[in-house]
C-alpha positions as CSV (number, residue, x, y, z in Angstrom):
1,M,-35.3,77.1,-62.4
2,T,-35.4,75.6,-65.9
3,P,-32.9,72.8,-66.7
4,R,-30.2,73.8,-69.1
5,P,-27.2,72.1,-70.6
6,L,-24.3,71.7,-68.1
7,K,-20.8,70.8,-68.8
8,A,-21.2,68.6,-65.7
9,L,-23.4,66.3,-67.8
10,N,-20.2,65.0,-69.4
11,S,-19.0,63.8,-66.0
12,V,-22.0,61.9,-64.8
13,V,-22.0,58.1,-65.6
14,L,-24.0,55.0,-65.2
15,V,-22.5,52.5,-62.7
16,Q,-23.4,48.8,-63.2
17,G,-22.4,45.5,-61.5
18,R,-23.5,41.9,-61.6
19,L,-25.4,40.4,-58.7
20,G,-25.3,36.9,-59.9
21,G,-26.6,35.2,-63.0
22,S,-28.1,37.8,-65.3
23,R,-29.2,40.2,-62.6
24,I,-27.7,43.7,-62.8
25,Q,-27.6,46.4,-60.1
26,Q,-27.1,49.9,-61.2
27,G,-26.9,53.5,-60.1
28,S,-25.1,56.7,-60.9
29,G,-21.7,58.1,-60.4
30,V,-19.7,61.3,-60.9
31,V,-16.1,61.7,-62.2
32,V,-14.3,63.6,-59.5
33,A,-10.7,63.2,-60.5
34,P,-8.8,61.7,-63.4
35,F,-9.7,57.9,-63.5
36,L,-11.8,58.3,-60.3
37,V,-15.6,58.0,-60.1
38,A,-17.6,58.6,-56.9
39,T,-20.8,56.8,-56.1
40,N,-22.7,55.4,-53.1
41,A,-21.5,52.3,-51.4
42,H,-24.9,50.8,-51.6
43,V,-24.9,51.1,-55.4
44,V,-22.0,48.5,-55.6
45,E,-23.0,46.4,-52.6
46,G,-22.8,42.7,-53.4
47,T,-21.8,43.2,-57.0
48,Q,-19.0,41.9,-59.2
49,G,-17.6,43.0,-62.6
50,L,-18.2,46.7,-62.0
51,T,-18.3,49.0,-65.0
52,V,-19.1,52.7,-65.7
53,K,-20.8,53.8,-68.8
54,Q,-21.6,56.9,-70.7
55,G,-23.3,56.7,-74.1
56,Q,-21.7,53.9,-76.1
57,S,-18.5,53.9,-74.0
58,T,-17.8,51.4,-71.2
59,W,-14.9,51.3,-68.8
60,T,-14.0,48.5,-66.2
61,V,-13.5,49.3,-62.6
62,S,-10.2,48.1,-61.1
63,Q,-10.4,49.2,-57.5
64,V,-13.1,50.1,-54.9
65,R,-12.6,52.3,-51.9
66,T,-15.4,52.8,-49.4
67,D,-16.6,54.9,-46.5
68,R,-19.3,52.7,-45.1
69,S,-20.5,55.2,-42.4
70,R,-21.3,57.8,-45.1
71,D,-22.4,55.5,-47.9
72,L,-19.6,56.7,-50.2
73,C,-17.5,54.8,-52.6
74,L,-14.6,55.8,-55.0
75,L,-14.0,53.6,-58.1
76,T,-10.7,53.6,-59.8
77,V,-11.3,53.4,-63.6
78,P,-8.2,53.0,-65.7
79,G,-8.4,54.6,-69.2
80,L,-11.4,56.8,-68.2
81,T,-11.4,59.8,-70.6
82,L,-14.3,61.8,-69.1
83,P,-13.5,65.2,-67.5
84,P,-13.7,65.6,-63.7
85,V,-16.3,68.0,-62.2
86,E,-15.4,71.1,-60.4
87,P,-16.3,71.1,-56.6
88,A,-18.5,73.8,-55.3
89,P,-16.9,76.2,-52.8
90,E,-18.1,76.5,-49.2
91,P,-20.5,77.5,-47.8
92,V,-23.7,76.2,-49.3
93,E,-26.9,77.9,-48.2
94,S,-30.5,76.8,-47.8
95,G,-32.7,78.2,-50.6
96,Q,-30.1,78.2,-53.4
97,E,-31.0,76.6,-56.7
98,V,-29.6,73.1,-57.4
99,L,-29.6,70.5,-60.1
100,A,-29.7,66.7,-59.5
101,V,-28.2,64.7,-62.4
102,G,-28.2,60.9,-62.6
103,Y,-29.4,57.8,-64.4
104,P,-32.8,56.9,-63.0
105,G,-33.9,53.5,-64.3
106,G,-30.5,53.2,-66.1
107,Q,-31.5,56.0,-68.5
108,G,-29.9,59.4,-68.7
109,P,-28.3,61.6,-67.8
110,V,-31.5,63.2,-66.5
111,V,-31.4,66.7,-65.0
112,S,-33.9,67.6,-62.2
113,P,-34.0,71.2,-60.9
114,G,-34.8,72.2,-57.4
115,R,-33.7,74.1,-54.3
116,L,-31.5,73.3,-51.3
117,R,-34.0,73.0,-48.4
118,G,-31.9,72.2,-45.4
119,I,-28.5,71.3,-44.1
120,W,-28.6,68.4,-41.6
121,H,-26.0,67.0,-39.2
122,H,-24.9,63.4,-39.7
123,G,-22.4,62.2,-37.1
124,Q,-19.4,64.5,-37.5
125,G,-20.5,65.6,-41.0
126,R,-23.5,67.0,-42.8
127,L,-26.2,66.0,-45.3
128,L,-27.8,68.3,-47.8
129,Q,-31.6,68.2,-48.2
130,S,-33.0,69.3,-51.5
131,D,-36.3,69.0,-53.4
132,A,-34.7,68.1,-56.7
133,T,-36.4,64.9,-57.9
134,T,-34.4,61.7,-57.5
135,L,-35.7,58.3,-58.5
136,P,-34.4,54.7,-58.2
137,G,-31.1,54.6,-60.1
138,S,-30.3,58.2,-59.3
139,S,-28.3,57.2,-56.2
140,G,-24.6,58.2,-56.6
141,G,-25.4,61.0,-59.1
142,G,-24.5,64.6,-58.6
143,L,-26.1,67.5,-56.9
144,F,-24.8,70.6,-58.6
145,D,-25.1,74.4,-58.2
146,E,-26.2,76.7,-60.9
147,A,-22.7,76.9,-62.3
148,G,-22.4,73.1,-62.6
149,R,-20.1,72.7,-59.7
150,L,-20.5,69.6,-57.5
151,L,-22.2,70.1,-54.2
152,G,-22.5,66.5,-53.3
153,L,-23.7,63.0,-54.2
154,T,-27.4,62.1,-54.1
155,T,-27.6,59.2,-51.6
156,L,-31.2,58.7,-50.3
157,T,-34.7,59.7,-51.1
158,F,-37.5,59.6,-48.5
159,T,-40.2,58.6,-51.0
160,P,-43.3,59.8,-49.2
161,S,-42.2,63.5,-49.4
162,P,-40.9,65.2,-52.6
163,R,-38.7,67.6,-50.5
164,L,-36.7,65.0,-48.5
165,N,-33.9,64.0,-50.8
166,F,-30.5,63.8,-49.2
167,S,-27.0,64.2,-50.6
168,V,-23.5,63.7,-49.1
169,P,-21.5,66.9,-49.4
170,V,-18.5,67.0,-51.6
171,D,-16.1,67.6,-48.8
172,R,-16.7,64.1,-47.6
173,L,-15.6,62.8,-51.0
174,Q,-12.4,64.8,-50.7
175,E,-11.7,63.3,-47.3
176,L,-12.1,59.8,-48.7
177,A,-9.9,60.6,-51.7
178,R,-7.1,61.6,-49.3
179,Q,-7.2,58.3,-47.5
180,P,-4.7,55.5,-48.5
181,E,-6.1,53.4,-51.3
182,T,-7.5,50.0,-50.2
183,L,-8.3,47.3,-52.7
184,L,-11.3,45.3,-51.4
185,D,-11.4,41.7,-52.5
186,Q,-14.9,41.3,-51.1
187,P,-18.0,43.4,-51.8
188,P,-18.2,46.2,-49.3
189,E,-20.5,45.9,-46.3
190,V,-22.5,49.1,-46.2
191,D,-23.6,50.6,-42.8
192,R,-27.0,51.7,-44.2
193,R,-30.5,51.3,-42.8
194,K,-32.8,49.2,-44.9
195,R,-35.8,51.5,-44.6
196,S,-35.6,55.1,-45.5
197,D,-38.0,56.1,-42.7
198,D,-35.9,54.4,-40.1
199,W,-32.8,56.2,-41.5
200,L,-34.6,59.5,-41.4
201,E,-35.9,58.8,-37.8
202,G,-32.3,58.3,-36.8
203,L,-31.3,61.7,-38.2
204,C,-34.2,63.3,-36.3
205,D,-33.0,61.8,-33.0
206,D,-30.1,64.2,-33.2
207,P,-31.2,67.5,-31.4
208,R,-29.0,69.5,-33.8
209,N,-31.4,68.5,-36.6
210,W,-34.6,69.5,-34.8
211,P,-34.9,72.9,-36.5
212,A,-34.3,71.4,-40.0
213,W,-36.8,68.6,-39.2
214,E,-39.5,71.2,-38.2
215,V,-39.0,73.1,-41.5
216,A,-39.0,69.9,-43.5
217,A,-42.2,68.6,-41.8
218,R,-44.0,71.9,-42.4
219,Q,-43.1,71.7,-46.0
220,W,-44.3,68.1,-46.2
221,V,-47.8,68.9,-44.9
222,Q,-48.0,71.8,-47.2
223,D,-47.1,69.6,-50.2
224,L,-49.2,66.6,-49.1
225,P,-52.0,67.7,-46.7
226,R,-53.8,64.3,-47.0
227,D,-50.7,62.3,-46.0
228,E,-51.1,61.0,-42.5
229,N,-47.3,60.5,-42.2
230,A,-46.7,64.1,-42.9
231,W,-48.9,65.2,-40.0
232,L,-47.3,62.6,-37.8
233,A,-43.9,63.9,-38.7
234,L,-45.0,67.5,-37.9
235,G,-46.3,66.5,-34.5
236,L,-43.0,64.8,-33.6
237,A,-41.0,67.8,-34.9
238,L,-43.1,70.2,-32.8
239,D,-42.7,68.0,-29.7
240,R,-39.0,68.2,-30.1
241,A,-39.0,71.9,-30.8
242,A,-41.0,72.4,-27.7
243,R,-38.5,70.5,-25.6
244,A,-35.6,72.5,-27.2
245,S,-37.4,75.7,-26.2
246,A,-38.5,74.6,-22.8
247,G,-39.1,77.5,-20.4
248,S,-39.7,80.0,-23.2
249,G,-43.0,81.2,-24.5
250,A,-42.5,79.3,-27.7
251,S,-42.9,75.9,-26.1
252,S,-46.4,76.7,-24.8
253,N,-47.5,77.3,-28.4
254,L,-45.7,74.4,-30.0
255,L,-47.2,71.6,-27.9
256,P,-50.8,72.4,-28.6
257,E,-49.9,72.7,-32.3
258,G,-48.3,69.3,-32.1
259,V,-51.4,67.8,-30.5
260,A,-53.5,69.2,-33.4
261,A,-51.0,67.7,-35.9
262,Y,-51.3,64.2,-34.3
263,R,-55.1,64.5,-34.3
264,R,-55.0,65.4,-38.0
265,S,-52.9,62.4,-38.7
266,L,-55.3,60.2,-36.8
267,S,-58.3,61.6,-38.7
268,L,-56.6,60.4,-41.9
269,R,-55.6,56.9,-40.6
270,Q,-55.7,55.2,-37.2
271,N,-52.1,54.4,-36.2
272,P,-50.8,53.2,-32.8
273,K,-47.6,55.3,-33.1
274,A,-49.7,58.5,-33.7
275,W,-51.8,57.6,-30.6
276,N,-48.7,57.0,-28.6
277,N,-47.1,60.3,-29.7
278,L,-50.3,62.2,-29.0
279,G,-50.3,60.8,-25.5
280,V,-46.8,62.0,-24.9
281,A,-47.7,65.5,-26.1
282,L,-50.8,65.6,-23.8
283,D,-48.7,64.3,-20.9
284,L,-46.3,67.2,-21.4
285,L,-49.3,69.5,-21.3
286,N,-50.2,68.0,-17.9
287,R,-53.4,66.6,-19.4
288,F,-52.8,63.2,-17.8
289,G,-56.3,61.8,-18.3
290,D,-56.4,62.6,-22.0
291,A,-52.9,61.2,-22.3
292,E,-54.0,57.9,-20.7
293,L,-56.9,57.7,-23.2
294,A,-54.5,58.1,-26.1
295,F,-52.1,55.5,-24.8
296,R,-55.0,53.1,-24.3
297,E,-56.0,53.6,-27.9
298,A,-52.5,52.7,-29.0
299,L,-52.5,49.6,-26.8
300,Q,-55.9,48.5,-28.1
301,M,-54.5,48.5,-31.6
302,E,-51.2,47.0,-30.6
303,P,-51.2,45.2,-27.2
304,G,-47.5,44.5,-27.4
305,Y,-46.5,48.1,-27.8
306,A,-43.9,48.3,-25.1
307,L,-43.3,52.1,-25.4
308,A,-47.0,52.8,-25.0
309,W,-47.1,50.8,-21.8
310,L,-44.1,52.7,-20.4
311,N,-45.5,56.0,-21.4
312,L,-48.8,55.1,-19.8
313,G,-46.9,54.4,-16.7
314,C,-45.3,57.9,-16.9
315,A,-48.7,59.6,-17.3
316,R,-50.1,57.7,-14.3
317,M,-47.0,58.5,-12.2
318,N,-47.3,62.2,-13.1
319,A,-51.0,62.0,-12.0
320,R,-49.8,60.5,-8.7
321,R,-51.7,57.3,-9.4
322,F,-48.8,55.2,-8.3
323,P,-50.3,51.6,-8.0
324,E,-51.7,51.9,-11.5
325,A,-48.4,53.3,-12.8
326,V,-46.7,50.2,-11.3
327,E,-49.0,47.9,-13.3
328,A,-48.3,49.8,-16.6
329,F,-44.5,49.9,-16.0
330,R,-44.4,46.1,-15.3
331,K,-46.3,45.3,-18.5
332,G,-43.9,47.5,-20.5
333,L,-40.8,46.1,-18.9
334,A,-41.9,42.6,-19.5
335,L,-41.7,43.5,-23.2
336,R,-38.7,45.7,-23.0
337,P,-36.7,44.7,-19.9
338,D,-33.5,46.7,-20.8
339,E,-35.1,50.2,-20.2
340,A,-33.1,51.4,-17.3
341,D,-35.0,54.7,-16.9
342,A,-38.3,52.7,-16.7
343,W,-37.0,50.6,-13.9
344,L,-36.0,53.8,-12.1
345,R,-39.5,55.2,-12.5
346,L,-41.0,51.9,-11.4
347,A,-38.9,52.0,-8.3
348,H,-40.2,55.6,-7.6
349,C,-43.8,54.5,-8.0
350,Q,-43.3,51.4,-5.8
351,R,-41.7,53.5,-3.1
352,S,-44.5,56.1,-3.3
353,A,-47.1,53.3,-3.0
354,G,-45.4,51.9,0.1
355,S,-43.6,48.9,-1.4
356,G,-40.1,49.6,-0.2
357,E,-38.6,46.2,-0.8
358,A,-40.1,46.0,-4.3
359,A,-38.6,49.5,-5.0
360,L,-35.2,48.3,-3.8
361,A,-35.4,45.3,-6.2
362,S,-36.2,47.5,-9.1
363,L,-33.3,49.8,-8.3
364,R,-31.0,46.8,-8.3
365,I,-32.1,46.1,-11.8
366,T,-31.6,49.7,-12.8
367,L,-28.0,49.5,-11.6
368,R,-27.3,46.4,-13.7
369,Y,-28.0,48.5,-16.8
370,R,-26.4,51.7,-15.5
371,P,-23.7,50.7,-13.0
372,L,-21.6,53.9,-13.7
373,A,-24.4,56.4,-13.2
374,A,-24.3,58.1,-9.8
375,E,-28.0,59.2,-9.5
376,P,-29.4,55.6,-9.4
377,W,-26.8,54.7,-6.7
378,L,-28.1,57.7,-4.6
379,D,-31.7,56.5,-5.0
380,F,-30.5,52.9,-4.1
381,G,-28.8,54.2,-1.0
382,L,-31.7,56.4,0.1
383,Q,-34.0,53.4,-0.2
384,L,-31.7,51.3,2.0
385,V,-31.9,54.1,4.6
386,E,-35.7,54.1,4.3
387,L,-35.6,50.4,5.1
388,A,-33.2,51.0,8.0
389,R,-30.5,48.9,6.3
390,L,-27.8,51.4,7.3
391,D,-24.7,49.2,7.0
392,E,-25.5,48.6,3.4
393,A,-26.3,52.3,2.9
394,R,-22.9,53.2,4.2
395,E,-21.3,50.8,1.7
396,V,-23.2,52.5,-1.1
397,A,-22.1,55.9,0.2
398,E,-18.4,54.9,0.0
399,R,-18.9,53.7,-3.5
400,L,-20.8,56.8,-4.4
401,H,-18.1,59.1,-3.0
402,R,-15.7,57.8,-5.7
403,M,-18.3,58.6,-8.3
404,N,-19.8,61.9,-7.1
405,P,-18.8,63.3,-3.7
406,E,-21.7,65.8,-3.7
407,L,-24.3,63.0,-4.0
408,A,-22.4,60.9,-1.5
409,A,-22.7,63.8,1.0
410,R,-26.5,63.8,0.5
411,L,-26.6,60.1,1.2
412,Q,-24.4,60.4,4.3
413,G,-26.6,63.1,5.6
414,A,-29.6,60.9,5.3
415,I,-27.7,58.1,7.1
416,K,-26.8,60.5,10.0
417,R,-30.5,61.5,10.4
418,A,-31.7,57.9,10.2
419,P,-31.6,57.0,14.0
420,S,-34.3,59.5,14.8
421,R,-36.6,58.0,12.2
422,R,-38.5,54.7,12.0
423,P,-38.6,52.7,8.8
424,A,-41.6,54.0,6.8
425,S,-44.1,51.9,4.9
426,G,-45.0,54.8,2.7
427,V,-43.2,58.0,1.8
428,E,-43.9,61.1,-0.2
429,A,-43.0,61.2,-3.9
430,R,-39.6,62.6,-4.9
431,H,-38.6,64.3,-8.1
432,M,-36.9,61.7,-10.2
């Protein structure tokens, strides 16, 4: 799409504020209603003396209204004579042509064409992903459709990939505009991650975004095939897609492709995170020995990598090498002691290795972190039965009955059968 003049250009402004001394912080903004400019909260964070500018004209901001969770801000600008934009109608669709308009570097307005590449979930709302170029200073500018109607505000650029530029949809601005006005005497505190890759990783943790993340990662490796981070992202996306399609034929194809993506990333640059993720994928393929080698590579590069120690413990547990799994879990938990699931797995391995009292101690720690979860209480009660501590097991069963009567019945059944059994020093592994 070739950039062309838009009437919306008349509604995009430069937003500036003082940070102290002669330092200026600036971004972009869009006139969304008479005397009202929308921008990102992080554009005005920590500033004083806010103004909006277009050409030779400057207006002073009198009020600031923020939505910290979505990085949005509405500026009240008395005397502003610029026309408001027209909002785009719903729904927006992936693939449609878009235009990003802003003031990168304080210069503009600059028009960047592109396409809408994905629609992501963000809390209760959404984010629009486009490949329209945005640069420092573009934040708070507008993302428009072909007709010059506002789709959203450009809010974050994931700099390693040209296709991962995110905008907050216009409906969030409309929600904020309907809220009671609040005059903030202090600069707003923005709930925003400092690193764009951390912020993106947070988005990718949401299972609803896994399909969009797979599409984005595939586009990324296509655009930048020598970028090790692109292949790392694709491997992670394929891991998650495989888990989402577990039990179907698709998952059997996705995991090997994910392994290949991690190996491609590692061929470009050695990275402990890539080794760790490769180990996880190999573990899911039941290639426990290869998984252990990958985790060891990660730990050789970063001995304090707690997650790699815990994942090594899982691989050894799945291979039924319980004493060695105990060793790995202990090292990981020494670095990250609040991992309740890891304490639960450690208890399973200790029990399977014949260390019943140690397993009971690990289960007690699990319950400190997850006191309201019924399953750990069942494991705790069953371990008490194994150790012939039946009075304590009955107390656990009473507590468990209030939480989950079905699990309590299982524990009570084990207690009834206990007199015919002797305490065992070693028992067979159970599914955790």
